[in-house]
C-alpha positions as CSV (number, residue, x, y, z in Angstrom):
1,M,258.3,123.9,219.7
2,V,255.6,124.2,222.3
3,E,254.5,127.6,220.9
4,E,254.5,126.1,217.4
5,L,252.2,123.2,218.4
6,S,249.9,125.6,220.3
7,A,249.6,127.8,217.2
8,R,248.5,124.7,215.3
9,G,245.7,124.0,217.7
10,V,247.5,121.0,219.4
11,R,246.8,120.6,223.0
12,K,248.2,117.2,224.1
13,L,251.7,115.9,223.3
14,A,252.3,112.4,222.1
15,S,252.9,109.6,224.6
16,E,256.4,108.9,226.0
17,R,256.6,105.8,223.9
18,E,255.7,107.7,220.7
19,L,258.2,110.4,221.5
20,T,261.0,107.9,222.1
21,L,260.3,106.4,218.6
22,T,260.0,109.8,216.9
23,F,263.2,111.3,218.4
24,D,265.1,108.0,218.5
25,A,265.9,108.7,222.2
26,S,265.7,106.8,225.4
27,R,262.7,107.1,227.6
28,T,265.0,108.6,230.3
29,T,266.0,111.4,227.9
30,I,262.3,112.0,226.9
31,R,261.3,112.2,230.5
32,R,264.1,114.7,231.3
33,A,262.9,116.8,228.4
34,L,259.3,116.8,229.5
35,A,260.4,117.5,233.1
36,E,262.3,120.6,231.9
37,L,259.3,121.8,229.9
38,E,257.1,121.3,232.9
39,S,259.6,123.2,235.2
40,Q,259.4,126.1,232.7
41,G,255.6,126.2,232.9
42,L,255.2,125.3,229.2
43,I,253.4,122.0,229.8
44,T,251.5,120.2,232.6
45,R,251.4,116.5,233.2
46,G,248.7,114.3,234.7
47,L,248.4,110.6,235.6
48,G,245.8,108.0,234.8
49,R,243.7,107.2,231.7
50,S,243.0,110.9,231.1
51,G,246.5,111.9,231.9
52,G,249.4,112.8,229.7
53,S,251.4,115.9,228.8
54,F,249.4,119.0,227.9
55,I,250.4,122.4,226.7
56,A,249.9,124.7,229.7
57,G,246.4,126.1,229.9
58,T,244.9,123.7,227.3
59,E,244.4,120.5,229.3
60,G,242.0,118.0,227.8
61,G,242.1,119.4,224.2
62,K,243.2,118.1,220.8
63,E,245.8,115.4,220.8
64,T,249.0,115.3,218.7
65,N,249.9,112.3,216.5
66,G,253.2,110.8,215.5
67,L,253.4,113.0,212.3
68,T,253.0,116.2,214.2
69,S,255.8,115.2,216.6
70,R,258.1,114.3,213.7
71,I,257.5,117.6,212.0
72,S,258.6,119.4,215.2
73,A,261.5,117.1,216.0
74,P,264.3,119.4,214.9
75,S,263.1,122.0,217.4
76,L,264.1,119.8,220.4
77,D,267.6,120.5,221.7
78,Y,268.0,117.4,223.7
79,P,270.3,115.9,224.9
80,E,272.4,119.1,224.3
81,R,272.4,122.1,222.0
82,K,275.4,122.2,219.7
83,V,277.6,125.1,218.7
84,S,277.3,126.0,215.1
85,R,280.7,126.8,213.5
86,S,280.3,128.6,210.2
87,L,282.8,127.9,207.4
88,N,281.9,131.1,205.7
89,T,283.1,133.6,208.2
90,V,286.3,134.4,210.1
91,T,285.1,135.0,213.7
92,G,286.9,134.5,217.0
93,I,285.3,131.7,219.2
94,P,284.2,134.1,222.0
95,Q,282.3,136.2,219.6
96,M,280.8,133.2,217.8
97,L,279.6,131.7,221.1
98,Q,278.1,135.0,222.3
99,E,276.2,135.5,219.1
100,Q,274.6,132.1,219.6
101,G,273.7,132.7,223.2
102,F,276.3,130.6,224.8
103,K,278.4,131.6,227.8
104,D,281.9,131.7,226.5
105,G,285.0,130.9,228.5
106,T,288.7,130.5,227.8
107,K,291.5,129.0,229.9
108,V,295.1,129.7,228.8
109,I,296.8,126.5,229.6
110,S,300.3,127.7,228.4
111,A,301.8,130.6,226.7
112,S,305.5,130.4,225.7
113,M,308.2,131.5,223.3
114,D,309.5,128.9,220.9
115,L,311.5,128.7,217.7
116,A,309.7,128.3,214.4
117,S,310.0,124.8,212.9
118,K,310.1,124.4,209.1
119,G,306.4,123.9,208.9
120,I,305.4,126.8,211.1
121,A,307.9,129.0,209.4
122,E,306.4,128.2,206.0
123,D,302.9,128.9,207.3
124,L,303.9,132.3,208.8
125,Q,306.3,133.1,206.0
126,I,309.2,133.7,208.4
127,P,312.7,132.2,208.6
128,V,313.1,128.9,210.3
129,G,314.3,129.4,213.9
130,D,312.6,132.8,214.3
131,P,311.0,133.3,217.7
132,I,307.3,132.6,217.9
133,V,304.6,132.7,220.5
134,T,302.9,129.4,221.1
135,L,299.5,129.4,222.9
136,L,297.5,126.4,224.2
137,R,294.0,127.4,225.1
138,L,290.9,125.5,226.1
139,R,287.5,126.9,225.0
140,F,284.3,126.5,227.0
141,A,280.6,126.9,225.9
142,D,278.3,127.1,228.9
143,E,281.1,126.1,231.2
144,K,281.7,122.8,229.4
145,P,284.8,122.1,227.2
146,L,284.3,122.7,223.5
147,S,287.7,122.9,221.8
148,L,291.4,122.8,222.4
149,E,293.6,125.2,220.3
150,R,297.3,125.4,219.7
151,M,298.2,128.7,218.0
152,H,301.5,130.1,216.7
153,L,302.3,133.8,216.0
154,S,305.5,135.6,215.0
155,L,307.0,137.3,218.1
156,A,308.9,139.8,215.9
157,R,305.6,141.0,214.4
158,F,303.7,141.0,217.8
159,P,306.3,142.1,220.5
160,D,305.1,142.0,224.1
161,L,302.3,139.6,223.1
162,L,303.1,137.3,226.0
163,E,302.6,140.1,228.4
164,Q,299.0,140.6,227.3
165,R,295.7,138.9,228.2
166,L,295.4,136.1,225.7
167,D,291.8,134.9,226.1
168,A,290.7,136.8,223.0
169,V,293.6,137.0,220.6
170,Y,291.8,138.3,217.5
171,G,290.4,141.2,219.5
172,L,293.8,141.9,221.0
173,L,295.5,141.9,217.6
174,G,293.0,144.5,216.4
175,S,293.1,146.8,219.4
176,K,296.9,146.7,220.2
177,Y,298.5,145.9,216.9
178,G,296.0,147.2,214.4
179,V,295.8,143.8,212.7
180,T,292.4,142.5,211.4
181,I,291.9,139.0,210.3
182,S,290.5,139.2,206.8
183,R,290.4,135.5,205.7
184,A,291.6,132.1,206.6
185,D,292.5,128.9,204.9
186,E,291.3,125.8,206.8
187,T,291.3,122.1,206.4
188,I,288.9,120.0,208.5
189,E,289.0,116.3,209.2
190,A,288.0,113.8,211.8
191,G,290.6,112.1,213.9
192,P,291.3,110.5,217.3
193,V,292.2,112.7,220.2
194,P,295.4,111.7,222.1
195,R,295.5,111.2,225.8
196,A,296.7,114.7,226.9
197,S,294.1,116.5,224.7
198,A,291.4,114.1,225.7
199,Y,292.1,115.1,229.4
200,F,291.5,118.8,228.7
201,L,288.4,118.1,226.5
202,D,286.9,115.7,229.1
203,I,286.4,112.9,226.6
204,P,287.7,109.3,226.4
205,V,291.1,108.8,224.9
206,Y,291.1,108.4,221.1
207,T,287.5,109.7,220.8
208,S,287.0,111.3,217.4
209,A,287.1,115.0,217.2
210,L,287.0,117.6,214.4
211,I,290.6,118.7,213.6
212,V,290.7,122.2,212.1
213,T,294.1,123.3,210.7
214,R,294.1,127.0,209.9
215,I,296.3,129.8,208.6
216,A,294.7,133.3,209.1
217,Y,295.6,136.3,207.0
218,D,295.3,140.1,207.4
219,D,293.8,142.5,204.9
220,Q,297.3,142.7,203.2
221,D,297.1,138.9,202.7
222,R,300.0,138.3,205.1
223,P,299.9,135.3,207.5
224,V,299.0,136.3,211.0
225,E,298.6,133.0,212.8
226,T,298.6,129.3,212.2
227,S,296.8,126.9,214.5
228,V,295.3,123.5,215.0
229,D,291.9,123.2,216.9
230,L,290.3,120.1,218.2
231,F,286.5,120.5,218.5
232,R,284.4,118.0,220.4
233,M,282.2,116.4,217.8
234,D,279.3,115.9,220.2
235,R,279.2,119.6,220.8
236,T,279.9,121.1,217.4
237,R,278.0,121.4,214.1
238,L,279.6,122.8,210.9
239,T,277.5,125.1,208.6
240,V,278.4,126.3,205.2
241,S,276.5,128.4,202.6
242,S,276.8,127.2,199.0
243,L,276.0,129.4,196.0
244,N,275.2,128.2,192.5
245,P,277.7,130.1,190.3
246,R,275.0,130.3,187.6
247,E,272.7,132.1,190.0
248,R,274.8,134.6,191.9
249,G,271.9,136.8,192.5
250,S,269.8,134.1,194.2
251,T,269.6,133.1,197.8
252,S,272.4,130.9,199.0
253,L,271.8,127.3,199.9
254,R,272.5,126.5,203.6
255,Q,273.8,123.1,204.5
256,N,274.2,121.6,208.0
257,F,276.7,118.9,208.8
C-alpha cells in the first residue's frame, strides 16, 4: 500500500480519525498498524500541527484524502491476514499455506484404527465394519490454530499407515502408496463448534466455523479418504473461479467470500 501511494505522489497519510472511518476499525487497531509500518521504516510520524504520518523520505509533501485511503483499503492486512482456500484445486493444507507465505504446522492429536460405520463405509466404498484409520489433526498457520480435521482412510488399502509420519498425508500417499488425489467432492457450511473442538482451535465454545465435508478420489475415481474439517472463520477466506459456459475461452471470474 505504501509503495502504491508513493507512486501516486502521495506523501502524507490521512489522520487517525479518517483512517478509523475508512477502514471501520478502532483507533487502537489503526495505531498498531501505523506503528508496524513505522517499525519497518515505511513511514515516519511527527507531533504537533505540522505532524502526522509521512511516507518515509517525503515528510512535508502532498497529503492524502479520504478517497485515496479508501481506494487503498483492501491492501491493509489488519487485524490479521487470512488464509485463502481455493475451491477450484485439490491441494494439501501444508502446500496451500506454503504457497501463500504462511508458516505451516500440523499436530497429530490422535491416530487410531477403528471399524467403518455405515456412513464412512459408503464414502470409502468398503464393507461396513472394515478396519479404517482415523486421524485427528490440528493445522496451524504462522503458529496459530487454523483448522481441525478428522480423516478416515481404508487400512486394507493403506497398510502400515499408522506407522508413518502423518503430518502431510497427501504427500505420503503419493510417495509410499503411489496414490494421487485427483478430485474431491466437498460441501461447505457454517455451524457452531462444540466444546472439544473449540478447545483445540482456541476459540469460544459454539463459535461459528466453516465445516468442510470431503470425499477425495484418485485418478481412477476411487475414494481415497473422507473427512470433516473445521476452519476458523476469522482466519479463512474461500475463493472460487467461475467461468461463463458461453465464453469458455475467456478469462475466468474470480470471486472472494
